[in-house]
mmCIF file of the N, C-alpha and C atoms, coordinates in Angstrom:
data_MODEL
# 
_entry.id   MODEL 
# 
loop_
_atom_site.group_PDB 
_atom_site.id 
_atom_site.type_symbol 
_atom_site.label_atom_id 
_atom_site.label_alt_id 
_atom_site.label_comp_id 
_atom_site.label_asym_id 
_atom_site.label_entity_id 
_atom_site.label_seq_id 
_atom_site.pdbx_PDB_ins_code 
_atom_site.Cartn_x 
_atom_site.Cartn_y 
_atom_site.Cartn_z 
_atom_site.occupancy 
_atom_site.B_iso_or_equiv 
_atom_site.pdbx_formal_charge 
_atom_site.auth_seq_id 
_atom_site.auth_comp_id 
_atom_site.auth_asym_id 
_atom_site.auth_atom_id 
_atom_site.pdbx_PDB_model_num 
ATOM 1   N N  . MET A 1 1  ? 0.798  -1.207 0.000  1.00 0.00 ? 1  MET A N  1 
ATOM 2   C CA . MET A 1 1  ? 0.000  0.000  0.000  1.00 0.00 ? 1  MET A CA 1 
ATOM 3   C C  . MET A 1 1  ? 0.836  1.265  0.000  1.00 0.00 ? 1  MET A C  1 
ATOM 4   N N  . GLY A 1 2  ? 1.821  1.301  0.845  1.00 0.00 ? 2  GLY A N  1 
ATOM 5   C CA . GLY A 1 2  ? 2.507  2.553  1.100  1.00 0.00 ? 2  GLY A CA 1 
ATOM 6   C C  . GLY A 1 2  ? 3.507  2.961  0.046  1.00 0.00 ? 2  GLY A C  1 
ATOM 7   N N  . GLY A 1 3  ? 3.786  2.161  -0.909 1.00 0.00 ? 3  GLY A N  1 
ATOM 8   C CA . GLY A 1 3  ? 4.764  2.583  -1.894 1.00 0.00 ? 3  GLY A CA 1 
ATOM 9   C C  . GLY A 1 3  ? 6.022  1.750  -1.810 1.00 0.00 ? 3  GLY A C  1 
ATOM 10  N N  . GLY A 1 4  ? 6.954  2.121  -1.067 1.00 0.00 ? 4  GLY A N  1 
ATOM 11  C CA . GLY A 1 4  ? 8.199  1.372  -1.009 1.00 0.00 ? 4  GLY A CA 1 
ATOM 12  C C  . GLY A 1 4  ? 8.581  1.068  0.414  1.00 0.00 ? 4  GLY A C  1 
ATOM 13  N N  . HIS A 1 5  ? 9.651  0.435  0.533  1.00 0.00 ? 5  HIS A N  1 
ATOM 14  C CA . HIS A 1 5  ? 10.191 0.093  1.838  1.00 0.00 ? 5  HIS A CA 1 
ATOM 15  C C  . HIS A 1 5  ? 10.841 1.344  2.429  1.00 0.00 ? 5  HIS A C  1 
ATOM 16  N N  . PRO A 1 6  ? 10.717 1.588  3.750  1.00 0.00 ? 6  PRO A N  1 
ATOM 17  C CA . PRO A 1 6  ? 11.307 2.798  4.332  1.00 0.00 ? 6  PRO A CA 1 
ATOM 18  C C  . PRO A 1 6  ? 12.810 2.899  4.132  1.00 0.00 ? 6  PRO A C  1 
ATOM 19  N N  . GLU A 1 7  ? 13.493 1.779  4.034  1.00 0.00 ? 7  GLU A N  1 
ATOM 20  C CA . GLU A 1 7  ? 14.936 1.823  3.834  1.00 0.00 ? 7  GLU A CA 1 
ATOM 21  C C  . GLU A 1 7  ? 15.294 2.291  2.435  1.00 0.00 ? 7  GLU A C  1 
ATOM 22  N N  . ASP A 1 8  ? 14.353 2.182  1.484  1.00 0.00 ? 8  ASP A N  1 
ATOM 23  C CA . ASP A 1 8  ? 14.618 2.667  0.134  1.00 0.00 ? 8  ASP A CA 1 
ATOM 24  C C  . ASP A 1 8  ? 14.832 4.175  0.141  1.00 0.00 ? 8  ASP A C  1 
ATOM 25  N N  . ASP A 1 9  ? 14.040 4.909  0.960  1.00 0.00 ? 9  ASP A N  1 
ATOM 26  C CA . ASP A 1 9  ? 14.225 6.353  1.077  1.00 0.00 ? 9  ASP A CA 1 
ATOM 27  C C  . ASP A 1 9  ? 15.590 6.674  1.659  1.00 0.00 ? 9  ASP A C  1 
ATOM 28  N N  . LYS A 1 10 ? 15.989 5.938  2.689  1.00 0.00 ? 10 LYS A N  1 
ATOM 29  C CA . LYS A 1 10 ? 17.290 6.171  3.302  1.00 0.00 ? 10 LYS A CA 1 
ATOM 30  C C  . LYS A 1 10 ? 18.406 5.890  2.304  1.00 0.00 ? 10 LYS A C  1 
ATOM 31  N N  . LYS A 1 11 ? 18.245 4.836  1.549  1.00 0.00 ? 11 LYS A N  1 
ATOM 32  C CA . LYS A 1 11 ? 19.274 4.474  0.587  1.00 0.00 ? 11 LYS A CA 1 
ATOM 33  C C  . LYS A 1 11 ? 19.381 5.533  -0.500 1.00 0.00 ? 11 LYS A C  1 
ATOM 34  N N  . SER A 1 12 ? 18.257 6.011  -0.992 1.00 0.00 ? 12 SER A N  1 
ATOM 35  C CA . SER A 1 12 ? 18.312 7.017  -2.040 1.00 0.00 ? 12 SER A CA 1 
ATOM 36  C C  . SER A 1 12 ? 18.868 8.326  -1.497 1.00 0.00 ? 12 SER A C  1 
ATOM 37  N N  . ARG A 1 13 ? 18.540 8.669  -0.259 1.00 0.00 ? 13 ARG A N  1 
ATOM 38  C CA . ARG A 1 13 ? 19.082 9.887  0.350  1.00 0.00 ? 13 ARG A CA 1 
ATOM 39  C C  . ARG A 1 13 ? 20.595 9.752  0.530  1.00 0.00 ? 13 ARG A C  1 
ATOM 40  N N  . PHE A 1 14 ? 21.036 8.567  0.933  1.00 0.00 ? 14 PHE A N  1 
ATOM 41  C CA . PHE A 1 14 ? 22.456 8.313  1.082  1.00 0.00 ? 14 PHE A CA 1 
ATOM 42  C C  . PHE A 1 14 ? 23.171 8.430  -0.257 1.00 0.00 ? 14 PHE A C  1 
ATOM 43  N N  . GLU A 1 15 ? 22.544 7.914  -1.291 1.00 0.00 ? 15 GLU A N  1 
ATOM 44  C CA . GLU A 1 15 ? 23.145 8.002  -2.620 1.00 0.00 ? 15 GLU A CA 1 
ATOM 45  C C  . GLU A 1 15 ? 23.183 9.446  -3.108 1.00 0.00 ? 15 GLU A C  1 
ATOM 46  N N  . GLU A 1 16 ? 22.170 10.234 -2.767 1.00 0.00 ? 16 GLU A N  1 
ATOM 47  C CA . GLU A 1 16 ? 22.185 11.659 -3.126 1.00 0.00 ? 16 GLU A CA 1 
ATOM 48  C C  . GLU A 1 16 ? 23.357 12.356 -2.457 1.00 0.00 ? 16 GLU A C  1 
ATOM 49  N N  . LEU A 1 17 ? 23.560 12.085 -1.176 1.00 0.00 ? 17 LEU A N  1 
ATOM 50  C CA . LEU A 1 17 ? 24.662 12.709 -0.462 1.00 0.00 ? 17 LEU A CA 1 
ATOM 51  C C  . LEU A 1 17 ? 26.015 12.261 -1.006 1.00 0.00 ? 17 LEU A C  1 
ATOM 52  N N  . ASP A 1 18 ? 26.074 11.032 -1.482 1.00 0.00 ? 18 ASP A N  1 
ATOM 53  C CA . ASP A 1 18 ? 27.315 10.510 -2.036 1.00 0.00 ? 18 ASP A CA 1 
ATOM 54  C C  . ASP A 1 18 ? 27.671 11.213 -3.334 1.00 0.00 ? 18 ASP A C  1 
ATOM 55  N N  . ASP A 1 19 ? 26.671 11.641 -4.091 1.00 0.00 ? 19 ASP A N  1 
ATOM 56  C CA . ASP A 1 19 ? 26.913 12.307 -5.372 1.00 0.00 ? 19 ASP A CA 1 
ATOM 57  C C  . ASP A 1 19 ? 27.349 13.758 -5.206 1.00 0.00 ? 19 ASP A C  1 
ATOM 58  N N  . GLN A 1 20 ? 27.122 14.362 -4.053 1.00 0.00 ? 20 GLN A N  1 
ATOM 59  C CA . GLN A 1 20 ? 27.465 15.762 -3.838 1.00 0.00 ? 20 GLN A CA 1 
ATOM 60  C C  . GLN A 1 20 ? 28.972 15.924 -3.677 1.00 0.00 ? 20 GLN A C  1 
ATOM 61  N N  . GLN A 1 21 ? 29.445 17.109 -4.041 1.00 0.00 ? 21 GLN A N  1 
ATOM 62  C CA . GLN A 1 21 ? 30.855 17.437 -3.842 1.00 0.00 ? 21 GLN A CA 1 
ATOM 63  C C  . GLN A 1 21 ? 31.085 17.715 -2.359 1.00 0.00 ? 21 GLN A C  1 
ATOM 64  N N  . PRO A 1 22 ? 32.205 17.265 -1.807 1.00 0.00 ? 22 PRO A N  1 
ATOM 65  C CA . PRO A 1 22 ? 32.471 17.556 -0.396 1.00 0.00 ? 22 PRO A CA 1 
ATOM 66  C C  . PRO A 1 22 ? 32.754 19.043 -0.195 1.00 0.00 ? 22 PRO A C  1 
ATOM 67  N N  . MET A 1 23 ? 32.337 19.548 0.955  1.00 0.00 ? 23 MET A N  1 
ATOM 68  C CA . MET A 1 23 ? 32.572 20.951 1.271  1.00 0.00 ? 23 MET A CA 1 
ATOM 69  C C  . MET A 1 23 ? 34.019 21.141 1.691  1.00 0.00 ? 23 MET A C  1 
ATOM 70  N N  . GLY A 1 24 ? 34.539 22.311 1.448  1.00 0.00 ? 24 GLY A N  1 
ATOM 71  C CA . GLY A 1 24 ? 35.871 22.648 1.916  1.00 0.00 ? 24 GLY A CA 1 
ATOM 72  C C  . GLY A 1 24 ? 35.838 22.933 3.399  1.00 0.00 ? 24 GLY A C  1 
ATOM 73  N N  . PHE A 1 25 ? 37.013 23.072 3.988  1.00 0.00 ? 25 PHE A N  1 
ATOM 74  C CA . PHE A 1 25 ? 37.104 23.281 5.427  1.00 0.00 ? 25 PHE A CA 1 
ATOM 75  C C  . PHE A 1 25 ? 36.400 24.569 5.850  1.00 0.00 ? 25 PHE A C  1 
ATOM 76  N N  . LEU A 1 26 ? 36.662 25.665 5.143  1.00 0.00 ? 26 LEU A N  1 
ATOM 77  C CA . LEU A 1 26 ? 36.050 26.938 5.530  1.00 0.00 ? 26 LEU A CA 1 
ATOM 78  C C  . LEU A 1 26 ? 34.538 26.931 5.319  1.00 0.00 ? 26 LEU A C  1 
ATOM 79  N N  . GLN A 1 27 ? 34.080 26.312 4.247  1.00 0.00 ? 27 GLN A N  1 
ATOM 80  C CA . GLN A 1 27 ? 32.639 26.214 4.023  1.00 0.00 ? 27 GLN A CA 1 
ATOM 81  C C  . GLN A 1 27 ? 31.979 25.416 5.135  1.00 0.00 ? 27 GLN A C  1 
ATOM 82  N N  . GLU A 1 28 ? 32.609 24.314 5.500  1.00 0.00 ? 28 GLU A N  1 
ATOM 83  C CA . GLU A 1 28 ? 32.041 23.480 6.546  1.00 0.00 ? 28 GLU A CA 1 
ATOM 84  C C  . GLU A 1 28 ? 32.077 24.195 7.895  1.00 0.00 ? 28 GLU A C  1 
ATOM 85  N N  . PHE A 1 29 ? 33.132 24.963 8.153  1.00 0.00 ? 29 PHE A N  1 
ATOM 86  C CA . PHE A 1 29 ? 33.242 25.707 9.402  1.00 0.00 ? 29 PHE A CA 1 
ATOM 87  C C  . PHE A 1 29 ? 32.149 26.769 9.503  1.00 0.00 ? 29 PHE A C  1 
ATOM 88  N N  . PHE A 1 30 ? 31.941 27.535 8.435  1.00 0.00 ? 30 PHE A N  1 
ATOM 89  C CA . PHE A 1 30 ? 30.906 28.566 8.470  1.00 0.00 ? 30 PHE A CA 1 
ATOM 90  C C  . PHE A 1 30 ? 29.509 27.949 8.519  1.00 0.00 ? 30 PHE A C  1 
ATOM 91  N N  . TYR A 1 31 ? 29.327 26.802 7.870  1.00 0.00 ? 31 TYR A N  1 
ATOM 92  C CA . TYR A 1 31 ? 28.052 26.091 7.972  1.00 0.00 ? 31 TYR A CA 1 
ATOM 93  C C  . TYR A 1 31 ? 27.799 25.681 9.417  1.00 0.00 ? 31 TYR A C  1 
ATOM 94  N N  . PHE A 1 32 ? 28.823 25.181 10.087 1.00 0.00 ? 32 PHE A N  1 
ATOM 95  C CA . PHE A 1 32 ? 28.718 24.812 11.501 1.00 0.00 ? 32 PHE A CA 1 
ATOM 96  C C  . PHE A 1 32 ? 28.341 26.026 12.352 1.00 0.00 ? 32 PHE A C  1 
ATOM 97  N N  . LEU A 1 33 ? 28.983 27.179 12.088 1.00 0.00 ? 33 LEU A N  1 
ATOM 98  C CA . LEU A 1 33 ? 28.676 28.383 12.863 1.00 0.00 ? 33 LEU A CA 1 
ATOM 99  C C  . LEU A 1 33 ? 27.233 28.825 12.666 1.00 0.00 ? 33 LEU A C  1 
ATOM 100 N N  . VAL A 1 34 ? 26.747 28.737 11.444 1.00 0.00 ? 34 VAL A N  1 
ATOM 101 C CA . VAL A 1 34 ? 25.386 29.173 11.154 1.00 0.00 ? 34 VAL A CA 1 
ATOM 102 C C  . VAL A 1 34 ? 24.372 28.224 11.788 1.00 0.00 ? 34 VAL A C  1 
ATOM 103 N N  . VAL A 1 35 ? 24.603 26.925 11.650 1.00 0.00 ? 35 VAL A N  1 
ATOM 104 C CA . VAL A 1 35 ? 23.632 25.954 12.138 1.00 0.00 ? 35 VAL A CA 1 
ATOM 105 C C  . VAL A 1 35 ? 23.578 25.941 13.661 1.00 0.00 ? 35 VAL A C  1 
ATOM 106 N N  . TYR A 1 36 ? 24.735 25.932 14.312 1.00 0.00 ? 36 TYR A N  1 
ATOM 107 C CA . TYR A 1 36 ? 24.773 25.816 15.762 1.00 0.00 ? 36 TYR A CA 1 
ATOM 108 C C  . TYR A 1 36 ? 24.888 27.156 16.481 1.00 0.00 ? 36 TYR A C  1 
ATOM 109 N N  . ARG A 1 37 ? 24.975 28.239 15.721 1.00 0.00 ? 37 ARG A N  1 
ATOM 110 C CA . ARG A 1 37 ? 25.014 29.606 16.264 1.00 0.00 ? 37 ARG A CA 1 
ATOM 111 C C  . ARG A 1 37 ? 26.120 29.790 17.301 1.00 0.00 ? 37 ARG A C  1 
ATOM 112 N N  . ASN A 1 38 ? 27.311 29.317 16.945 1.00 0.00 ? 38 ASN A N  1 
ATOM 113 C CA . ASN A 1 38 ? 28.478 29.484 17.806 1.00 0.00 ? 38 ASN A CA 1 
ATOM 114 C C  . ASN A 1 38 ? 29.322 30.653 17.311 1.00 0.00 ? 38 ASN A C  1 
ATOM 115 N N  . TRP A 1 39 ? 28.742 31.839 17.327 1.00 0.00 ? 39 TRP A N  1 
ATOM 116 C CA . TRP A 1 39 ? 29.426 33.015 16.801 1.00 0.00 ? 39 TRP A CA 1 
ATOM 117 C C  . TRP A 1 39 ? 30.621 33.406 17.649 1.00 0.00 ? 39 TRP A C  1 
ATOM 118 N N  . TRP A 1 40 ? 30.662 32.985 18.904 1.00 0.00 ? 40 TRP A N  1 
ATOM 119 C CA . TRP A 1 40 ? 31.779 33.329 19.774 1.00 0.00 ? 40 TRP A CA 1 
ATOM 120 C C  . TRP A 1 40 ? 33.063 32.631 19.323 1.00 0.00 ? 40 TRP A C  1 
ATOM 121 N N  . LEU A 1 41 ? 32.970 31.632 18.464 1.00 0.00 ? 41 LEU A N  1 
ATOM 122 C CA . LEU A 1 41 ? 34.163 30.949 17.976 1.00 0.00 ? 41 LEU A CA 1 
ATOM 123 C C  . LEU A 1 41 ? 34.940 31.774 16.946 1.00 0.00 ? 41 LEU A C  1 
ATOM 124 N N  . ILE A 1 42 ? 34.290 32.712 16.298 1.00 0.00 ? 42 ILE A N  1 
ATOM 125 C CA . ILE A 1 42 ? 34.960 33.500 15.262 1.00 0.00 ? 42 ILE A CA 1 
ATOM 126 C C  . ILE A 1 42 ? 36.155 34.266 15.826 1.00 0.00 ? 42 ILE A C  1 
ATOM 127 N N  . PRO A 1 43 ? 36.033 35.013 16.927 1.00 0.00 ? 43 PRO A N  1 
ATOM 128 C CA . PRO A 1 43 ? 37.220 35.704 17.449 1.00 0.00 ? 43 PRO A CA 1 
ATOM 129 C C  . PRO A 1 43 ? 38.316 34.750 17.922 1.00 0.00 ? 43 PRO A C  1 
ATOM 130 N N  . VAL A 1 44 ? 37.935 33.602 18.450 1.00 0.00 ? 44 VAL A N  1 
ATOM 131 C CA . VAL A 1 44 ? 38.928 32.632 18.913 1.00 0.00 ? 44 VAL A CA 1 
ATOM 132 C C  . VAL A 1 44 ? 39.770 32.157 17.736 1.00 0.00 ? 44 VAL A C  1 
ATOM 133 N N  . PHE A 1 45 ? 39.125 31.751 16.654 1.00 0.00 ? 45 PHE A N  1 
ATOM 134 C CA . PHE A 1 45 ? 39.868 31.276 15.498 1.00 0.00 ? 45 PHE A CA 1 
ATOM 135 C C  . PHE A 1 45 ? 40.602 32.405 14.785 1.00 0.00 ? 45 PHE A C  1 
ATOM 136 N N  . ALA A 1 46 ? 40.065 33.610 14.824 1.00 0.00 ? 46 ALA A N  1 
ATOM 137 C CA . ALA A 1 46 ? 40.758 34.736 14.216 1.00 0.00 ? 46 ALA A CA 1 
ATOM 138 C C  . ALA A 1 46 ? 42.069 35.021 14.947 1.00 0.00 ? 46 ALA A C  1 
ATOM 139 N N  . VAL A 1 47 ? 42.040 34.992 16.266 1.00 0.00 ? 47 VAL A N  1 
ATOM 140 C CA . VAL A 1 47 ? 43.263 35.227 17.038 1.00 0.00 ? 47 VAL A CA 1 
ATOM 141 C C  . VAL A 1 47 ? 44.263 34.104 16.813 1.00 0.00 ? 47 VAL A C  1 
ATOM 142 N N  . LEU A 1 48 ? 43.791 32.865 16.783 1.00 0.00 ? 48 LEU A N  1 
ATOM 143 C CA . LEU A 1 48 ? 44.690 31.743 16.518 1.00 0.00 ? 48 LEU A CA 1 
ATOM 144 C C  . LEU A 1 48 ? 45.320 31.849 15.131 1.00 0.00 ? 48 LEU A C  1 
ATOM 145 N N  . ALA A 1 49 ? 44.542 32.240 14.143 1.00 0.00 ? 49 ALA A N  1 
ATOM 146 C CA . ALA A 1 49 ? 45.072 32.399 12.789 1.00 0.00 ? 49 ALA A CA 1 
ATOM 147 C C  . ALA A 1 49 ? 46.093 33.536 12.735 1.00 0.00 ? 49 ALA A C  1 
ATOM 148 N N  . LEU A 1 50 ? 45.823 34.622 13.443 1.00 0.00 ? 50 LEU A N  1 
ATOM 149 C CA . LEU A 1 50 ? 46.755 35.747 13.471 1.00 0.00 ? 50 LEU A CA 1 
ATOM 150 C C  . LEU A 1 50 ? 48.069 35.357 14.143 1.00 0.00 ? 50 LEU A C  1 
ATOM 151 N N  . LEU A 1 51 ? 47.997 34.634 15.253 1.00 0.00 ? 51 LEU A N  1 
ATOM 152 C CA . LEU A 1 51 ? 49.214 34.172 15.924 1.00 0.00 ? 51 LEU A CA 1 
ATOM 153 C C  . LEU A 1 51 ? 49.989 33.202 15.035 1.00 0.00 ? 51 LEU A C  1 
ATOM 154 N N  . GLY A 1 52 ? 49.289 32.334 14.336 1.00 0.00 ? 52 GLY A N  1 
ATOM 155 C CA . GLY A 1 52 ? 49.952 31.423 13.403 1.00 0.00 ? 52 GLY A CA 1 
ATOM 156 C C  . GLY A 1 52 ? 50.647 32.175 12.285 1.00 0.00 ? 52 GLY A C  1 
ATOM 157 N N  . LEU A 1 53 ? 50.012 33.228 11.803 1.00 0.00 ? 53 LEU A N  1 
ATOM 158 C CA . LEU A 1 53 ? 50.633 34.055 10.764 1.00 0.00 ? 53 LEU A CA 1 
ATOM 159 C C  . LEU A 1 53 ? 51.884 34.737 11.295 1.00 0.00 ? 53 LEU A C  1 
ATOM 160 N N  . PHE A 1 54 ? 51.829 35.242 12.534 1.00 0.00 ? 54 PHE A N  1 
ATOM 161 C CA . PHE A 1 54 ? 53.002 35.857 13.140 1.00 0.00 ? 54 PHE A CA 1 
ATOM 162 C C  . PHE A 1 54 ? 54.143 34.856 13.292 1.00 0.00 ? 54 PHE A C  1 
ATOM 163 N N  . ILE A 1 55 ? 53.823 33.628 13.648 1.00 0.00 ? 55 ILE A N  1 
ATOM 164 C CA . ILE A 1 55 ? 54.851 32.599 13.797 1.00 0.00 ? 55 ILE A CA 1 
ATOM 165 C C  . ILE A 1 55 ? 55.487 32.286 12.445 1.00 0.00 ? 55 ILE A C  1 
ATOM 166 N N  . LEU A 1 56 ? 54.657 32.171 11.406 1.00 0.00 ? 56 LEU A N  1 
ATOM 167 C CA . LEU A 1 56 ? 55.201 31.897 10.082 1.00 0.00 ? 56 LEU A CA 1 
ATOM 168 C C  . LEU A 1 56 ? 56.072 33.047 9.581  1.00 0.00 ? 56 LEU A C  1 
ATOM 169 N N  . LEU A 1 57 ? 55.614 34.259 9.786  1.00 0.00 ? 57 LEU A N  1 
ATOM 170 C CA . LEU A 1 57 ? 56.382 35.412 9.321  1.00 0.00 ? 57 LEU A CA 1 
ATOM 171 C C  . LEU A 1 57 ? 57.599 35.684 10.197 1.00 0.00 ? 57 LEU A C  1 
ATOM 172 N N  . GLY A 1 58 ? 57.580 35.169 11.429 1.00 0.00 ? 58 GLY A N  1 
ATOM 173 C CA . GLY A 1 58 ? 58.714 35.379 12.331 1.00 0.00 ? 58 GLY A CA 1 
ATOM 174 C C  . GLY A 1 58 ? 59.976 34.705 11.848 1.00 0.00 ? 58 GLY A C  1 
ATOM 175 N N  . GLY A 1 59 ? 59.852 33.677 11.066 1.00 0.00 ? 59 GLY A N  1 
ATOM 176 C CA . GLY A 1 59 ? 61.025 32.998 10.537 1.00 0.00 ? 59 GLY A CA 1 
ATOM 177 C C  . GLY A 1 59 ? 61.421 33.495 9.167  1.00 0.00 ? 59 GLY A C  1 
ATOM 178 N N  . SER A 1 60 ? 60.819 34.535 8.692  1.00 0.00 ? 60 SER A N  1 
ATOM 179 C CA . SER A 1 60 ? 61.130 35.050 7.354  1.00 0.00 ? 60 SER A CA 1 
ATOM 180 C C  . SER A 1 60 ? 61.809 36.419 7.466  1.00 0.00 ? 60 SER A C  1 
ATOM 181 N N  . GLY A 1 61 ? 61.931 37.069 6.351  1.00 0.00 ? 61 GLY A N  1 
ATOM 182 C CA . GLY A 1 61 ? 62.554 38.392 6.317  1.00 0.00 ? 61 GLY A CA 1 
ATOM 183 C C  . GLY A 1 61 ? 61.707 39.469 6.956  1.00 0.00 ? 61 GLY A C  1 
ATOM 184 N N  . ALA A 1 62 ? 60.464 39.168 7.256  1.00 0.00 ? 62 ALA A N  1 
ATOM 185 C CA . ALA A 1 62 ? 59.581 40.155 7.883  1.00 0.00 ? 62 ALA A CA 1 
ATOM 186 C C  . ALA A 1 62 ? 59.710 40.163 9.398  1.00 0.00 ? 62 ALA A C  1 
ATOM 187 N N  . ALA A 1 63 ? 60.600 39.335 9.947  1.00 0.00 ? 63 ALA A N  1 
ATOM 188 C CA . ALA A 1 63 ? 60.727 39.198 11.400 1.00 0.00 ? 63 ALA A CA 1 
ATOM 189 C C  . ALA A 1 63 ? 61.012 40.529 12.104 1.00 0.00 ? 63 ALA A C  1 
ATOM 190 N N  . PRO A 1 64 ? 61.922 41.372 11.627 1.00 0.00 ? 64 PRO A N  1 
ATOM 191 C CA . PRO A 1 64 ? 62.168 42.630 12.343 1.00 0.00 ? 64 PRO A CA 1 
ATOM 192 C C  . PRO A 1 64 ? 60.924 43.516 12.460 1.00 0.00 ? 64 PRO A C  1 
ATOM 193 N N  . PHE A 1 65 ? 60.056 43.456 11.471 1.00 0.00 ? 65 PHE A N  1 
ATOM 194 C CA . PHE A 1 65 ? 58.836 44.262 11.528 1.00 0.00 ? 65 PHE A CA 1 
ATOM 195 C C  . PHE A 1 65 ? 57.820 43.697 12.502 1.00 0.00 ? 65 PHE A C  1 
ATOM 196 N N  . ILE A 1 66 ? 57.778 42.372 12.618 1.00 0.00 ? 66 ILE A N  1 
ATOM 197 C CA . ILE A 1 66 ? 56.843 41.746 13.557 1.00 0.00 ? 66 ILE A CA 1 
ATOM 198 C C  . ILE A 1 66 ? 57.302 41.947 14.981 1.00 0.00 ? 66 ILE A C  1 
ATOM 199 N N  . TYR A 1 67 ? 58.611 41.880 15.227 1.00 0.00 ? 67 TYR A N  1 
ATOM 200 C CA . TYR A 1 67 ? 59.109 42.037 16.605 1.00 0.00 ? 67 TYR A CA 1 
ATOM 201 C C  . TYR A 1 67 ? 58.840 43.433 17.131 1.00 0.00 ? 67 TYR A C  1 
ATOM 202 N N  . THR A 1 68 ? 58.748 44.422 16.262 1.00 0.00 ? 68 THR A N  1 
ATOM 203 C CA . THR A 1 68 ? 58.444 45.782 16.740 1.00 0.00 ? 68 THR A CA 1 
ATOM 204 C C  . THR A 1 68 ? 56.999 45.893 17.227 1.00 0.00 ? 68 THR A C  1 
ATOM 205 N N  . ILE A 1 69 ? 56.125 45.012 16.745 1.00 0.00 ? 69 ILE A N  1 
ATOM 206 C CA . ILE A 1 69 ? 54.723 45.037 17.201 1.00 0.00 ? 69 ILE A CA 1 
ATOM 207 C C  . ILE A 1 69 ? 54.654 44.650 18.663 1.00 0.00 ? 69 ILE A C  1 
ATOM 208 N N  . PHE A 1 70 ? 55.449 43.672 19.057 1.00 0.00 ? 70 PHE A N  1 
ATOM 209 C CA . PHE A 1 70 ? 55.417 43.194 20.442 1.00 0.00 ? 70 PHE A CA 1 
ATOM 210 C C  . PHE A 1 70 ? 56.464 43.891 21.255 1.00 0.00 ? 70 PHE A C  1 
# 
């Protein structure tokens, strides 16, 4: 009566998801922020990214300019 087996819907949905292109890291991160409304994570990751950039630039020719900041 009902049409198909309930697992057929799950299987087709799984196959649909399998055909999609995977999201990149930043897309997935912003999707996570939007869905779970964790906006307080943005400044945390921004500061971590900035410190990582300072560490990378600290070993290059830009080191004297970075040391004057601190």
